[in-house]
Gaussian input, Z-matrix of N, CA and C with variables (Angstrom, degrees):
# hf/3-21g

backbone

0 1
 N
 C     1     B1
 C     2     B2     1     A1
 N     3     B3     2     A2     1     D1
 C     4     B4     3     A3     2     D2
 C     5     B5     4     A4     3     D3
 N     6     B6     5     A5     4     D4
 C     7     B7     6     A6     5     D5
 C     8     B8     7     A7     6     D6
 N     9     B9     8     A8     7     D7
 C    10    B10     9     A9     8     D8
 C    11    B11    10    A10     9     D9
 N    12    B12    11    A11    10    D10
 C    13    B13    12    A12    11    D11
 C    14    B14    13    A13    12    D12
 N    15    B15    14    A14    13    D13
 C    16    B16    15    A15    14    D14
 C    17    B17    16    A16    15    D15
 N    18    B18    17    A17    16    D16
 C    19    B19    18    A18    17    D17
 C    20    B20    19    A19    18    D18
 N    21    B21    20    A20    19    D19
 C    22    B22    21    A21    20    D20
 C    23    B23    22    A22    21    D21
 N    24    B24    23    A23    22    D22
 C    25    B25    24    A24    23    D23
 C    26    B26    25    A25    24    D24
 N    27    B27    26    A26    25    D25
 C    28    B28    27    A27    26    D26
 C    29    B29    28    A28    27    D27
 N    30    B30    29    A29    28    D28
 C    31    B31    30    A30    29    D29
 C    32    B32    31    A31    30    D30
 N    33    B33    32    A32    31    D31
 C    34    B34    33    A33    32    D32
 C    35    B35    34    A34    33    D33
 N    36    B36    35    A35    34    D34
 C    37    B37    36    A36    35    D35
 C    38    B38    37    A37    36    D36
 N    39    B39    38    A38    37    D37
 C    40    B40    39    A39    38    D38
 C    41    B41    40    A40    39    D39
 N    42    B42    41    A41    40    D40
 C    43    B43    42    A42    41    D41
 C    44    B44    43    A43    42    D42
 N    45    B45    44    A44    43    D43
 C    46    B46    45    A45    44    D44
 C    47    B47    46    A46    45    D45
 N    48    B48    47    A47    46    D46
 C    49    B49    48    A48    47    D47
 C    50    B50    49    A49    48    D48
 N    51    B51    50    A50    49    D49
 C    52    B52    51    A51    50    D50
 C    53    B53    52    A52    51    D51
 N    54    B54    53    A53    52    D52
 C    55    B55    54    A54    53    D53
 C    56    B56    55    A55    54    D54
 N    57    B57    56    A56    55    D55
 C    58    B58    57    A57    56    D56
 C    59    B59    58    A58    57    D57
 N    60    B60    59    A59    58    D58
 C    61    B61    60    A60    59    D59
 C    62    B62    61    A61    60    D60
 N    63    B63    62    A62    61    D61
 C    64    B64    63    A63    62    D62
 C    65    B65    64    A64    63    D63
 N    66    B66    65    A65    64    D64
 C    67    B67    66    A66    65    D65
 C    68    B68    67    A67    66    D66
 N    69    B69    68    A68    67    D67
 C    70    B70    69    A69    68    D68
 C    71    B71    70    A70    69    D69
 N    72    B72    71    A71    70    D70
 C    73    B73    72    A72    71    D71
 C    74    B74    73    A73    72    D72
 N    75    B75    74    A74    73    D73
 C    76    B76    75    A75    74    D74
 C    77    B77    76    A76    75    D75
 N    78    B78    77    A77    76    D76
 C    79    B79    78    A78    77    D77
 C    80    B80    79    A79    78    D78
 N    81    B81    80    A80    79    D79
 C    82    B82    81    A81    80    D80
 C    83    B83    82    A82    81    D81
 N    84    B84    83    A83    82    D82
 C    85    B85    84    A84    83    D83
 C    86    B86    85    A85    84    D84
 N    87    B87    86    A86    85    D85
 C    88    B88    87    A87    86    D86
 C    89    B89    88    A88    87    D87
 N    90    B90    89    A89    88    D88
 C    91    B91    90    A90    89    D89
 C    92    B92    91    A91    90    D90
 N    93    B93    92    A92    91    D91
 C    94    B94    93    A93    92    D92
 C    95    B95    94    A94    93    D93
 N    96    B96    95    A95    94    D94
 C    97    B97    96    A96    95    D95
 C    98    B98    97    A97    96    D96
 N    99    B99    98    A98    97    D97
 C   100   B100    99    A99    98    D98
 C   101   B101   100   A100    99    D99
 N   102   B102   101   A101   100   D100
 C   103   B103   102   A102   101   D101
 C   104   B104   103   A103   102   D102
 N   105   B105   104   A104   103   D103
 C   106   B106   105   A105   104   D104
 C   107   B107   106   A106   105   D105
 N   108   B108   107   A107   106   D106
 C   109   B109   108   A108   107   D107
 C   110   B110   109   A109   108   D108
 N   111   B111   110   A110   109   D109
 C   112   B112   111   A111   110   D110
 C   113   B113   112   A112   111   D111
 N   114   B114   113   A113   112   D112
 C   115   B115   114   A114   113   D113
 C   116   B116   115   A115   114   D114
 N   117   B117   116   A116   115   D115
 C   118   B118   117   A117   116   D116
 C   119   B119   118   A118   117   D117
 N   120   B120   119   A119   118   D118
 C   121   B121   120   A120   119   D119
 C   122   B122   121   A121   120   D120
 N   123   B123   122   A122   121   D121
 C   124   B124   123   A123   122   D122
 C   125   B125   124   A124   123   D123
 N   126   B126   125   A125   124   D124
 C   127   B127   126   A126   125   D125
 C   128   B128   127   A127   126   D126
 N   129   B129   128   A128   127   D127
 C   130   B130   129   A129   128   D128
 C   131   B131   130   A130   129   D129
 N   132   B132   131   A131   130   D130
 C   133   B133   132   A132   131   D131
 C   134   B134   133   A133   132   D132
 N   135   B135   134   A134   133   D133
 C   136   B136   135   A135   134   D134
 C   137   B137   136   A136   135   D135
 N   138   B138   137   A137   136   D136
 C   139   B139   138   A138   137   D137
 C   140   B140   139   A139   138   D138
 N   141   B141   140   A140   139   D139
 C   142   B142   141   A141   140   D140
 C   143   B143   142   A142   141   D141
 N   144   B144   143   A143   142   D142
 C   145   B145   144   A144   143   D143
 C   146   B146   145   A145   144   D144
 N   147   B147   146   A146   145   D145
 C   148   B148   147   A147   146   D146
 C   149   B149   148   A148   147   D147
 N   150   B150   149   A149   148   D148
 C   151   B151   150   A150   149   D149
 C   152   B152   151   A151   150   D150
 N   153   B153   152   A152   151   D151
 C   154   B154   153   A153   152   D152
 C   155   B155   154   A154   153   D153
 N   156   B156   155   A155   154   D154
 C   157   B157   156   A156   155   D155
 C   158   B158   157   A157   156   D156
 N   159   B159   158   A158   157   D157
 C   160   B160   159   A159   158   D158
 C   161   B161   160   A160   159   D159
 N   162   B162   161   A161   160   D160
 C   163   B163   162   A162   161   D161
 C   164   B164   163   A163   162   D162
 N   165   B165   164   A164   163   D163
 C   166   B166   165   A165   164   D164
 C   167   B167   166   A166   165   D165
 N   168   B168   167   A167   166   D166
 C   169   B169   168   A168   167   D167
 C   170   B170   169   A169   168   D168
 N   171   B171   170   A170   169   D169
 C   172   B172   171   A171   170   D170
 C   173   B173   172   A172   171   D171
 N   174   B174   173   A173   172   D172
 C   175   B175   174   A174   173   D173
 C   176   B176   175   A175   174   D174
 N   177   B177   176   A176   175   D175
 C   178   B178   177   A177   176   D176
 C   179   B179   178   A178   177   D177
 N   180   B180   179   A179   178   D178
 C   181   B181   180   A180   179   D179
 C   182   B182   181   A181   180   D180
 N   183   B183   182   A182   181   D181
 C   184   B184   183   A183   182   D182
 C   185   B185   184   A184   183   D183
 N   186   B186   185   A185   184   D184
 C   187   B187   186   A186   185   D185
 C   188   B188   187   A187   186   D186
 N   189   B189   188   A188   187   D187
 C   190   B190   189   A189   188   D188
 C   191   B191   190   A190   189   D189
 N   192   B192   191   A191   190   D190
 C   193   B193   192   A192   191   D191
 C   194   B194   193   A193   192   D192
 N   195   B195   194   A194   193   D193
 C   196   B196   195   A195   194   D194
 C   197   B197   196   A196   195   D195
 N   198   B198   197   A197   196   D196
 C   199   B199   198   A198   197   D197
 C   200   B200   199   A199   198   D198
 N   201   B201   200   A200   199   D199
 C   202   B202   201   A201   200   D200
 C   203   B203   202   A202   201   D201
 N   204   B204   203   A203   202   D202
 C   205   B205   204   A204   203   D203
 C   206   B206   205   A205   204   D204
 N   207   B207   206   A206   205   D205
 C   208   B208   207   A207   206   D206
 C   209   B209   208   A208   207   D207
 N   210   B210   209   A209   208   D208
 C   211   B211   210   A210   209   D209
 C   212   B212   211   A211   210   D210
 N   213   B213   212   A212   211   D211
 C   214   B214   213   A213   212   D212
 C   215   B215   214   A214   213   D213
 N   216   B216   215   A215   214   D214
 C   217   B217   216   A216   215   D215
 C   218   B218   217   A217   216   D216
 N   219   B219   218   A218   217   D217
 C   220   B220   219   A219   218   D218
 C   221   B221   220   A220   219   D219
 N   222   B222   221   A221   220   D220
 C   223   B223   222   A222   221   D221
 C   224   B224   223   A223   222   D222
 N   225   B225   224   A224   223   D223
 C   226   B226   225   A225   224   D224
 C   227   B227   226   A226   225   D225
 N   228   B228   227   A227   226   D226
 C   229   B229   228   A228   227   D227
 C   230   B230   229   A229   228   D228
 N   231   B231   230   A230   229   D229
 C   232   B232   231   A231   230   D230
 C   233   B233   232   A232   231   D231
 N   234   B234   233   A233   232   D232
 C   235   B235   234   A234   233   D233
 C   236   B236   235   A235   234   D234

   B1=1.4419
   B2=1.5269
   B3=1.2984
   B4=1.4611
   B5=1.5257
   B6=1.3538
   B7=1.4616
   B8=1.5296
   B9=1.3317
   B10=1.4646
   B11=1.5201
   B12=1.3045
   B13=1.4679
   B14=1.5308
   B15=1.3219
   B16=1.4622
   B17=1.5296
   B18=1.3132
   B19=1.4670
   B20=1.5249
   B21=1.3265
   B22=1.4546
   B23=1.5318
   B24=1.3255
   B25=1.4602
   B26=1.5225
   B27=1.3303
   B28=1.4568
   B29=1.5232
   B30=1.3100
   B31=1.4641
   B32=1.5212
   B33=1.3252
   B34=1.4612
   B35=1.5283
   B36=1.3369
   B37=1.4660
   B38=1.5211
   B39=1.3326
   B40=1.4555
   B41=1.5291
   B42=1.3250
   B43=1.4514
   B44=1.5264
   B45=1.3238
   B46=1.4579
   B47=1.5193
   B48=1.3109
   B49=1.4608
   B50=1.5257
   B51=1.3146
   B52=1.4614
   B53=1.5268
   B54=1.3326
   B55=1.4628
   B56=1.5240
   B57=1.3245
   B58=1.4620
   B59=1.5265
   B60=1.3206
   B61=1.4596
   B62=1.5319
   B63=1.3214
   B64=1.4562
   B65=1.5193
   B66=1.3047
   B67=1.4661
   B68=1.5202
   B69=1.3194
   B70=1.4567
   B71=1.5232
   B72=1.3243
   B73=1.4593
   B74=1.5228
   B75=1.3047
   B76=1.4584
   B77=1.5235
   B78=1.3134
   B79=1.4600
   B80=1.5188
   B81=1.3100
   B82=1.4566
   B83=1.5228
   B84=1.3119
   B85=1.4561
   B86=1.5262
   B87=1.2931
   B88=1.4603
   B89=1.5195
   B90=1.3355
   B91=1.4582
   B92=1.5115
   B93=1.3167
   B94=1.4578
   B95=1.5172
   B96=1.3272
   B97=1.4530
   B98=1.5221
   B99=1.3134
   B100=1.4595
   B101=1.5221
   B102=1.3420
   B103=1.4574
   B104=1.5215
   B105=1.3047
   B106=1.4687
   B107=1.5254
   B108=1.3390
   B109=1.4595
   B110=1.5254
   B111=1.3300
   B112=1.4668
   B113=1.5196
   B114=1.3135
   B115=1.4566
   B116=1.5373
   B117=1.3175
   B118=1.4613
   B119=1.5288
   B120=1.3428
   B121=1.4625
   B122=1.5273
   B123=1.3135
   B124=1.4650
   B125=1.5277
   B126=1.3189
   B127=1.4572
   B128=1.5258
   B129=1.3155
   B130=1.4627
   B131=1.5232
   B132=1.3283
   B133=1.4644
   B134=1.5273
   B135=1.3384
   B136=1.4599
   B137=1.5216
   B138=1.3202
   B139=1.4584
   B140=1.5244
   B141=1.3144
   B142=1.4584
   B143=1.5203
   B144=1.3224
   B145=1.4705
   B146=1.5313
   B147=1.3156
   B148=1.4590
   B149=1.5341
   B150=1.3269
   B151=1.4609
   B152=1.5259
   B153=1.3165
   B154=1.4688
   B155=1.5336
   B156=1.3222
   B157=1.4622
   B158=1.5234
   B159=1.3102
   B160=1.4619
   B161=1.5286
   B162=1.3240
   B163=1.4690
   B164=1.5201
   B165=1.3207
   B166=1.4675
   B167=1.5205
   B168=1.3290
   B169=1.4636
   B170=1.5241
   B171=1.3264
   B172=1.4627
   B173=1.5227
   B174=1.3211
   B175=1.4720
   B176=1.5271
   B177=1.3056
   B178=1.4583
   B179=1.5223
   B180=1.3223
   B181=1.4704
   B182=1.5181
   B183=1.3254
   B184=1.4521
   B185=1.5309
   B186=1.3361
   B187=1.4654
   B188=1.5204
   B189=1.3209
   B190=1.4604
   B191=1.5278
   B192=1.3221
   B193=1.4722
   B194=1.5282
   B195=1.3173
   B196=1.4678
   B197=1.5310
   B198=1.3217
   B199=1.4721
   B200=1.5205
   B201=1.3272
   B202=1.4641
   B203=1.5251
   B204=1.3134
   B205=1.4559
   B206=1.5205
   B207=1.3175
   B208=1.4602
   B209=1.5264
   B210=1.3393
   B211=1.4680
   B212=1.5347
   B213=1.3338
   B214=1.4582
   B215=1.5179
   B216=1.3349
   B217=1.4471
   B218=1.5283
   B219=1.3217
   B220=1.4638
   B221=1.5349
   B222=1.3208
   B223=1.4769
   B224=1.5250
   B225=1.3338
   B226=1.4464
   B227=1.5227
   B228=1.3432
   B229=1.4727
   B230=1.5210
   B231=1.2908
   B232=1.4522
   B233=1.5142
   B234=1.3072
   B235=1.4778
   B236=1.4568
   A1=108.75
   A2=116.38
   A3=122.13
   A4=110.24
   A5=118.04
   A6=119.60
   A7=112.40
   A8=118.25
   A9=121.38
   A10=109.68
   A11=117.61
   A12=118.52
   A13=110.13
   A14=117.48
   A15=121.15
   A16=113.71
   A17=119.17
   A18=120.93
   A19=110.59
   A20=117.98
   A21=119.46
   A22=110.96
   A23=117.45
   A24=120.43
   A25=110.22
   A26=115.36
   A27=120.11
   A28=110.33
   A29=116.73
   A30=120.51
   A31=109.94
   A32=117.39
   A33=121.30
   A34=110.51
   A35=116.84
   A36=120.31
   A37=110.82
   A38=116.42
   A39=119.94
   A40=110.47
   A41=116.45
   A42=120.71
   A43=109.85
   A44=116.69
   A45=120.78
   A46=110.49
   A47=118.18
   A48=121.98
   A49=110.20
   A50=116.87
   A51=120.51
   A52=110.81
   A53=117.26
   A54=120.88
   A55=110.62
   A56=117.17
   A57=120.78
   A58=110.23
   A59=116.45
   A60=120.26
   A61=110.01
   A62=116.93
   A63=120.98
   A64=110.31
   A65=116.84
   A66=121.17
   A67=110.26
   A68=118.01
   A69=121.72
   A70=111.50
   A71=117.07
   A72=119.06
   A73=110.98
   A74=118.16
   A75=120.82
   A76=110.84
   A77=117.58
   A78=120.49
   A79=111.41
   A80=118.32
   A81=121.82
   A82=113.06
   A83=118.13
   A84=121.96
   A85=112.41
   A86=118.06
   A87=121.21
   A88=109.38
   A89=115.57
   A90=121.43
   A91=108.37
   A92=115.03
   A93=120.69
   A94=108.55
   A95=115.48
   A96=121.51
   A97=109.32
   A98=115.48
   A99=120.87
   A100=111.58
   A101=116.47
   A102=119.95
   A103=109.60
   A104=114.84
   A105=119.81
   A106=110.11
   A107=116.69
   A108=120.38
   A109=111.10
   A110=117.44
   A111=121.08
   A112=110.47
   A113=116.65
   A114=120.52
   A115=110.46
   A116=116.91
   A117=121.28
   A118=110.03
   A119=117.37
   A120=119.95
   A121=111.03
   A122=117.29
   A123=121.28
   A124=110.54
   A125=116.37
   A126=119.97
   A127=110.88
   A128=117.07
   A129=120.99
   A130=111.83
   A131=116.58
   A132=119.86
   A133=111.54
   A134=117.23
   A135=120.86
   A136=113.67
   A137=117.54
   A138=120.87
   A139=109.91
   A140=116.46
   A141=119.32
   A142=108.60
   A143=116.91
   A144=119.09
   A145=109.96
   A146=117.23
   A147=119.62
   A148=109.68
   A149=116.35
   A150=121.26
   A151=111.60
   A152=117.06
   A153=120.67
   A154=111.02
   A155=116.86
   A156=120.63
   A157=110.11
   A158=116.53
   A159=120.64
   A160=110.82
   A161=117.01
   A162=121.03
   A163=111.29
   A164=116.54
   A165=120.02
   A166=111.34
   A167=117.37
   A168=120.47
   A169=110.06
   A170=117.25
   A171=119.90
   A172=111.46
   A173=116.35
   A174=120.87
   A175=110.65
   A176=116.64
   A177=120.68
   A178=111.08
   A179=116.44
   A180=120.14
   A181=110.26
   A182=117.15
   A183=121.10
   A184=111.44
   A185=117.22
   A186=120.92
   A187=113.15
   A188=118.57
   A189=121.01
   A190=109.77
   A191=117.46
   A192=118.71
   A193=109.35
   A194=117.55
   A195=119.38
   A196=109.79
   A197=116.84
   A198=118.08
   A199=110.27
   A200=116.83
   A201=118.68
   A202=111.02
   A203=114.75
   A204=119.50
   A205=108.92
   A206=115.64
   A207=120.82
   A208=109.01
   A209=117.51
   A210=119.93
   A211=110.98
   A212=116.10
   A213=121.27
   A214=111.77
   A215=116.42
   A216=118.94
   A217=111.37
   A218=118.12
   A219=120.81
   A220=110.38
   A221=115.67
   A222=118.80
   A223=109.60
   A224=117.32
   A225=121.33
   A226=111.99
   A227=116.98
   A228=120.99
   A229=112.44
   A230=117.73
   A231=121.40
   A232=111.60
   A233=117.51
   A234=121.87
   A235=112.71
   D1=129.74
   D2=-177.24
   D3=-82.35
   D4=117.49
   D5=-179.04
   D6=-71.73
   D7=-22.85
   D8=179.14
   D9=-112.64
   D10=100.40
   D11=177.71
   D12=-65.51
   D13=156.53
   D14=-176.31
   D15=-53.83
   D16=-34.49
   D17=-178.82
   D18=-62.87
   D19=-41.60
   D20=-179.22
   D21=-71.81
   D22=-31.53
   D23=175.62
   D24=-64.23
   D25=-43.94
   D26=179.22
   D27=-62.51
   D28=-43.46
   D29=179.40
   D30=-62.51
   D31=-40.45
   D32=179.41
   D33=-65.06
   D34=-42.81
   D35=178.75
   D36=-62.90
   D37=-42.95
   D38=180.00
   D39=-64.62
   D40=-40.49
   D41=179.44
   D42=-64.73
   D43=-43.94
   D44=179.48
   D45=-63.57
   D46=-43.64
   D47=179.47
   D48=-63.13
   D49=-41.09
   D50=178.93
   D51=-65.08
   D52=-39.51
   D53=178.30
   D54=-64.94
   D55=-40.99
   D56=179.54
   D57=-64.70
   D58=-41.27
   D59=-179.91
   D60=-65.37
   D61=-41.68
   D62=178.50
   D63=-62.81
   D64=-44.20
   D65=179.34
   D66=-61.80
   D67=-42.95
   D68=-179.19
   D69=-64.93
   D70=-40.23
   D71=-179.74
   D72=-72.44
   D73=-29.72
   D74=178.76
   D75=-70.43
   D76=-38.17
   D77=-178.66
   D78=-80.93
   D79=-23.08
   D80=-179.91
   D81=72.65
   D82=14.85
   D83=-176.73
   D84=-99.57
   D85=22.16
   D86=-178.15
   D87=-76.21
   D88=129.24
   D89=178.06
   D90=-131.59
   D91=149.01
   D92=175.34
   D93=-113.61
   D94=141.62
   D95=-179.46
   D96=-119.72
   D97=150.35
   D98=-179.46
   D99=-69.68
   D100=-31.06
   D101=-179.09
   D102=-151.71
   D103=168.26
   D104=177.60
   D105=-65.21
   D106=-35.41
   D107=179.16
   D108=-62.44
   D109=-40.12
   D110=178.54
   D111=-63.78
   D112=-39.22
   D113=178.66
   D114=-65.32
   D115=-42.76
   D116=-179.72
   D117=-65.59
   D118=-41.46
   D119=178.39
   D120=-62.57
   D121=-42.67
   D122=179.03
   D123=-62.88
   D124=-42.53
   D125=179.02
   D126=-65.61
   D127=-42.05
   D128=179.96
   D129=-64.34
   D130=-32.28
   D131=179.61
   D132=-69.19
   D133=-25.41
   D134=-176.33
   D135=-107.10
   D136=-4.99
   D137=-176.68
   D138=-123.06
   D139=129.41
   D140=175.32
   D141=-101.03
   D142=138.38
   D143=179.86
   D144=-71.82
   D145=155.19
   D146=175.12
   D147=-59.05
   D148=146.35
   D149=-176.10
   D150=-58.62
   D151=-40.64
   D152=-179.31
   D153=-62.59
   D154=-40.08
   D155=178.75
   D156=-64.72
   D157=-43.03
   D158=178.92
   D159=-60.03
   D160=-42.08
   D161=178.28
   D162=-64.09
   D163=-42.17
   D164=-179.65
   D165=-64.20
   D166=-40.00
   D167=179.78
   D168=-66.65
   D169=-44.24
   D170=178.28
   D171=-60.22
   D172=-43.02
   D173=179.15
   D174=-63.58
   D175=-41.07
   D176=179.64
   D177=-64.17
   D178=-42.27
   D179=178.89
   D180=-65.41
   D181=-39.60
   D182=179.92
   D183=-62.48
   D184=-34.66
   D185=-178.46
   D186=-80.61
   D187=-10.74
   D188=179.91
   D189=-62.51
   D190=137.81
   D191=177.29
   D192=-69.84
   D193=153.01
   D194=178.31
   D195=-65.30
   D196=154.54
   D197=179.33
   D198=-62.82
   D199=147.07
   D200=-179.00
   D201=-63.56
   D202=144.47
   D203=179.48
   D204=-74.46
   D205=140.97
   D206=179.09
   D207=-68.54
   D208=134.00
   D209=179.73
   D210=-58.27
   D211=151.32
   D212=-176.76
   D213=-59.08
   D214=-38.77
   D215=-176.15
   D216=-68.74
   D217=-30.78
   D218=177.63
   D219=-72.32
   D220=-39.65
   D221=177.24
   D222=-65.22
   D223=-38.68
   D224=-178.30
   D225=-69.68
   D226=-41.19
   D227=-178.92
   D228=-75.13
   D229=-19.29
   D230=-179.01
   D231=-69.30
   D232=-26.12
   D233=-177.09
   D234=-66.26

């Protein structure tokens, strides 16, 4: 049995969305972006990752195998 019927979930979502909108208008920091990628780039420019995460990513990239070499016949036919 579902303790939260869909109507109360909807009301909660609407209330939460209204609270977020009120908070954004009060702070005056609301910005619109042309795309999700633009928003992510802006966030990345202002946020530095934790040092441990940066180390883990570098280590993971270092352990990646090199890309496979293109077969000779593909290199030859590409010309």
